[in-house]
Structure formats: structure tokens, C-alpha cells
FIMAR-724980 format. One line per field, with one value per residue: chain; x, y, z of N, C-alpha, C in turn; residue in three letters. Coordinates in Angstrom, 2 decimals, padded with zeros to 5 digits. Atoms other than C-alpha are relative to their C-alpha. Layout:
// FIMAR-724980
mol <- c(A; ...) .
n.x <- c(X; ...) .
n.y <- c(Y; ...) .
n.z <- c(Z; ...) .
ca.x <- c(X; ...) .
ca.y <- c(Y; ...) .
ca.z <- c(Z; ...) .
c.x <- c(X; ...) .
c.y <- c(Y; ...) .
c.z <- c(Z; ...) .
type <- c(ALA; ...) .
END
This chain:
// FIMAR-724980
mol <- c(A; A; A; A; A; A; A; A; A; A; A; A; A; A; A; A; A; A; A; A; A; A; A; A; A; A; A; A; A; A; A; A; A; A; A; A; A; A; A; A; A; A; A; A; A; A; A; A; A; A; A; A; A; A; A; A; A; A; A; A; A; A; A; A; A; A; A; A; A; A; A; A; A; A; A; A; A; A; A; A; A; A; A; A; A; A; A; A; A; A; A; A; A; A; A; A) .
n.x <- c(000.32; 000.25; -000.35; 000.27; -001.24; -000.10; -001.63; 000.20; -001.34; -000.36; -001.47; -000.89; 000.24; -001.26; -000.70; -000.58; 000.92; -000.19; 000.20; 001.39; 000.86; -000.16; 000.74; 001.25; -000.47; -000.35; 000.85; 001.02; 000.39; -000.14; 001.61; 000.42; -000.54; 001.00; 001.18; 000.18; 000.10; 001.70; -000.22; 000.83; 000.85; 000.20; -000.85; 000.72; -000.57; 001.33; -000.17; -000.59; -001.08; -000.91; 000.02; 000.33; 000.55; -000.08; 000.25; -000.94; 000.63; -001.43; 000.25; 000.09; -000.28; -001.38; 000.15; 000.26; -000.94; -000.90; -000.06; 000.25; -000.96; -000.93; 000.12; -001.17; 000.55; 000.31; -000.42; 000.84; 001.25; 001.14; 000.87; 001.18; 000.18; 001.25; 000.15; 001.66; 000.43; 000.98; 001.56; 001.13; 001.20; -001.60; 000.31; -001.23; -000.66; -001.63; -000.14; -000.39) .
n.y <- c(-001.00; -000.78; -001.58; -001.65; -000.55; -001.58; -000.41; -001.51; -000.43; -001.35; 000.08; -001.45; -000.92; 000.11; 001.43; -000.42; 000.90; 001.20; 000.75; 000.47; 001.21; 001.03; 000.57; 000.28; 001.26; 001.41; 000.21; 000.68; 001.35; 000.27; 000.06; 001.02; 001.25; 000.05; 000.15; 001.45; 000.92; 000.24; -000.70; -001.69; 000.26; -001.42; -001.29; -001.66; -001.42; -000.61; -001.47; -001.49; 000.34; 000.89; 001.01; 001.14; 000.81; 001.52; 001.45; 001.11; 001.24; 000.76; 001.05; -000.94; -001.26; 000.06; -000.03; -001.27; -001.10; 000.06; -000.63; -001.37; -000.58; -000.08; -001.15; -000.93; -001.29; 000.18; -000.99; -001.16; 000.15; 000.59; 001.44; 000.65; 001.13; 000.39; 001.31; 000.07; 001.14; 000.30; -000.66; 001.35; 000.16; 000.17; 001.27; 000.20; 001.02; 000.25; -000.95; 000.68) .
n.z <- c(-000.69; 000.54; -000.34; 000.37; -000.73; 000.37; -000.12; -000.01; 000.12; -000.14; 000.55; -000.24; 001.21; 000.05; 000.37; 001.41; 001.08; 000.55; -001.30; -000.19; 001.55; 000.19; -001.45; 000.59; 000.58; -000.81; -000.73; 000.56; -000.03; -000.86; -000.46; 001.06; -000.32; -000.75; 000.76; 001.07; -001.04; -000.30; -001.55; 000.11; 001.05; 000.77; -000.07; 000.05; -000.53; -000.75; 001.13; -000.31; -001.22; 000.30; -000.91; 000.11; -000.67; 000.45; -000.51; 000.04; -000.40; -000.40; -001.07; -001.70; -000.02; 000.33; 001.35; 000.20; -000.27; 001.13; 001.42; 000.26; -000.72; 000.88; 000.92; 000.09; -000.31; -001.41; -001.14; 000.29; 000.06; -000.77; 000.49; -000.98; 000.51; -001.05; -000.10; 000.99; 000.04; 001.14; -000.58; 000.04; 001.06; 001.18; 001.28; 000.42; -000.65; 000.07; -000.79; -001.45) .
ca.x <- c(101.89; 100.25; 101.88; 100.83; 103.90; 104.06; 107.51; 107.95; 111.44; 113.55; 116.97; 119.17; 118.69; 122.45; 123.27; 124.77; 122.58; 124.20; 124.61; 120.96; 120.37; 122.36; 120.65; 117.43; 118.69; 119.73; 116.45; 114.40; 115.89; 115.96; 112.16; 111.65; 113.21; 110.95; 107.94; 108.91; 109.65; 105.72; 107.47; 106.20; 102.84; 102.02; 103.41; 101.55; 102.68; 100.91; 100.20; 102.04; 104.65; 107.64; 106.10; 104.60; 102.00; 102.82; 101.88; 104.33; 103.52; 106.57; 106.68; 107.00; 107.92; 111.68; 111.37; 109.86; 112.45; 115.10; 113.71; 112.59; 115.82; 117.90; 116.26; 119.06; 116.66; 116.12; 118.24; 116.29; 112.87; 109.77; 108.15; 104.77; 104.09; 100.65; 099.84; 096.60; 094.82; 091.94; 088.39; 085.42; 083.50; 086.81; 085.34; 088.89; 090.91; 094.38; 094.30; 095.52) .
ca.y <- c(-046.13; -043.05; -039.35; -035.55; -034.08; -029.92; -028.80; -025.05; -023.98; -021.29; -021.13; -018.09; -015.20; -015.12; -018.52; -018.22; -019.37; -022.06; -023.95; -023.63; -025.36; -027.74; -028.79; -028.59; -030.81; -033.57; -032.93; -033.69; -036.63; -037.92; -037.19; -038.92; -042.10; -041.81; -041.57; -044.77; -046.38; -046.12; -044.31; -040.72; -041.51; -037.52; -034.38; -031.13; -027.65; -025.25; -021.99; -018.81; -020.60; -022.54; -025.35; -028.56; -031.02; -034.71; -038.23; -040.43; -044.27; -045.83; -048.53; -046.12; -042.93; -043.95; -044.36; -041.24; -039.39; -040.84; -040.12; -036.49; -035.78; -036.86; -034.52; -032.40; -029.04; -030.49; -027.88; -025.33; -026.46; -026.11; -029.32; -030.36; -033.88; -035.47; -039.19; -040.35; -043.15; -044.78; -043.21; -045.59; -043.90; -043.87; -046.07; -046.27; -049.81; -048.51; -045.47; -047.88) .
ca.z <- c(056.05; 054.05; 054.87; 053.98; 053.88; 053.12; 052.01; 051.48; 049.93; 051.47; 049.31; 050.69; 048.41; 048.32; 047.14; 043.59; 040.49; 039.55; 043.03; 043.21; 039.65; 040.36; 043.90; 041.78; 039.39; 041.86; 044.06; 041.03; 040.02; 043.41; 043.75; 040.17; 041.74; 044.45; 042.52; 040.10; 043.42; 044.44; 047.97; 046.75; 045.38; 044.78; 044.26; 043.99; 043.84; 045.69; 043.14; 043.52; 046.01; 046.25; 047.64; 047.62; 048.99; 048.47; 049.89; 050.57; 051.11; 053.14; 055.74; 059.14; 060.26; 059.82; 056.61; 056.17; 057.94; 055.75; 052.47; 053.23; 055.32; 052.20; 049.81; 048.62; 049.09; 053.04; 054.81; 053.17; 053.69; 056.13; 056.36; 058.08; 058.34; 058.91; 059.30; 056.94; 057.22; 055.29; 055.59; 055.71; 053.41; 050.71; 047.63; 046.57; 047.19; 046.65; 049.55; 052.67) .
c.x <- c(-000.23; 000.36; -000.36; 001.17; -000.19; 001.10; -000.05; 001.45; 000.41; 001.79; 000.23; -000.09; 001.61; 000.54; -000.21; -001.20; -000.12; 000.04; -001.59; -000.79; 000.63; -000.76; -001.42; 000.18; -000.23; -001.35; -001.11; 000.15; 000.05; -001.95; -000.77; 000.28; -001.05; -001.31; 000.06; 000.13; -001.50; 000.50; -000.95; -000.78; -000.43; 000.39; -000.98; 000.52; -001.19; 000.24; 000.14; 001.10; 000.98; 000.06; -001.06; -001.05; 000.31; -000.53; 001.00; -000.54; 001.71; -000.79; -000.59; 000.72; 001.70; 000.29; -000.25; 001.37; 000.99; 000.20; -000.15; 001.84; 001.45; -000.20; 000.94; -000.37; -000.30; 000.57; -000.28; -001.58; -000.73; -001.16; -001.14; -000.39; -001.36; -000.55; -001.21; -000.35; -001.42; -001.38; -001.01; -000.59; 000.76; -001.00; 001.17; 000.76; 001.40; 000.27; 000.33; 001.16) .
c.y <- c(001.49; 001.30; 001.23; 000.40; 001.55; -000.10; 001.36; 000.05; 001.26; -000.05; 001.45; 000.92; 000.24; -001.32; 000.10; -000.99; -001.38; -001.59; -000.16; -000.76; -000.96; -001.17; -000.30; -001.37; -001.51; -000.20; -000.40; -001.37; -001.34; -000.37; -000.75; -001.51; -000.33; -000.49; -001.59; -001.29; -000.57; 000.85; 001.31; -000.06; 001.01; 000.96; 001.09; 001.23; 000.63; 001.54; 000.69; -000.24; -000.81; -001.09; -001.34; -000.95; -001.53; -000.78; -001.12; -001.10; -000.93; -001.08; 000.50; 001.53; -000.06; 000.35; 001.37; 001.30; -000.45; 000.30; 001.20; 000.54; -000.38; 000.79; 001.19; 001.38; -000.32; 000.75; 001.25; 000.12; 000.25; -000.94; -000.33; -001.23; -000.77; -001.43; 000.19; -001.43; 000.14; 000.66; -000.88; 000.19; 000.30; -001.40; -000.29; -001.63; 000.24; 001.56; -000.69; 000.40) .
c.z <- c(-001.43; 000.93; -000.57; 000.38; -001.18; 000.08; -000.77; -000.28; 000.12; -000.41; 000.69; -001.38; -000.62; -000.72; -001.54; -001.20; -000.33; 001.05; 000.02; -000.61; 000.09; 001.32; -000.36; -000.34; 000.81; 000.73; -001.19; -000.45; 001.00; 000.27; -001.16; 000.47; 000.66; -000.48; -000.72; 001.15; 000.87; 002.01; -000.10; -001.16; -000.80; 000.28; -000.74; 000.15; -000.06; -000.91; 000.64; 001.12; -000.52; 000.53; -000.58; 000.80; -000.55; 000.69; -000.02; 000.46; 000.18; 001.37; 001.80; -000.26; -000.25; -000.96; -000.76; 000.10; -000.54; -001.10; 000.36; 000.78; -001.19; -001.25; -000.09; 000.25; 001.86; 000.79; -000.40; -000.12; 001.14; -000.39; 001.36; -000.28; 000.54; -000.57; -000.77; 000.43; -000.58; 000.40; -000.34; -000.95; -001.77; -001.14; -000.98; 001.22; 000.57; 001.15; 001.42; 000.25) .
type <- c(MET; LEU; PHE; GLN; VAL; GLU; MET; THR; VAL; LYS; LEU; PRO; THR; ASP; MET; PRO; ALA; GLU; GLN; ALA; ALA; LYS; ILE; LYS; ALA; THR; GLU; LYS; ALA; TYR; SER; GLN; ASP; LEU; GLN; HIS; GLN; GLY; LYS; TRP; ARG; HIS; LEU; TRP; ARG; VAL; ALA; GLY; SER; TYR; SER; ASN; VAL; SER; ILE; PHE; ASP; VAL; GLU; ASP; ASN; ALA; GLU; LEU; GLN; GLU; LEU; VAL; SER; ASN; LEU; PRO; LEU; PHE; PRO; TYR; MET; GLU; ILE; ASN; VAL; LYS; PRO; LEU; CYS; ARG; HIS; PRO; SER; SER; VAL; ARG; GLU; ASP; ASP; THR) .
END
């Protein structure tokens, strides 16, 4: 199943810089691992904000919940999820 996931990060302004850097480094490694596995299919930065729009390709809602809730930045995120399905006019075969 494909899901569009919009994530906006809101770190506390009083978080120490080294703590924020450590969380971000762990987040990067985790997200890149999911991308290599094919679970996190696309990742785009939203220009001008600390946000991204991503496409996840997972078995079901439960797997998406598990992956997203394990993001190190999860406690500091606002997340919106939209399930996706193939458009009948799409010419791509790999978007199911």
C-alpha cells in the first residue's frame, strides 16, 4: 500500500544543539535504511520549512504506524497521512 506522509518537525527551542544533532543523525540513518529497503519510496523537502512530503510503500496501516512511530524525530512531528491508490490514467506500472 502506498501512503503520502507529510511531516513537519517542531523541535523545542530550548533543546541543546548537540542533542538535536544526535537525533537528526539517528533519524537520517533510519530513514536512509528504510529507503534502501524500498519502504520509504520518495522523500522531498518542502522548500522554506522544516517539513517533508514522503511516499511510503508498506504492507498495511500497521506497518506504516510502526515505521513512522519509530522515527527518532517522531515526538517532535506533526504528521498527516493519506492513503494512495493507482490512478486509472497513470502510464507507470510501478505505482501500485
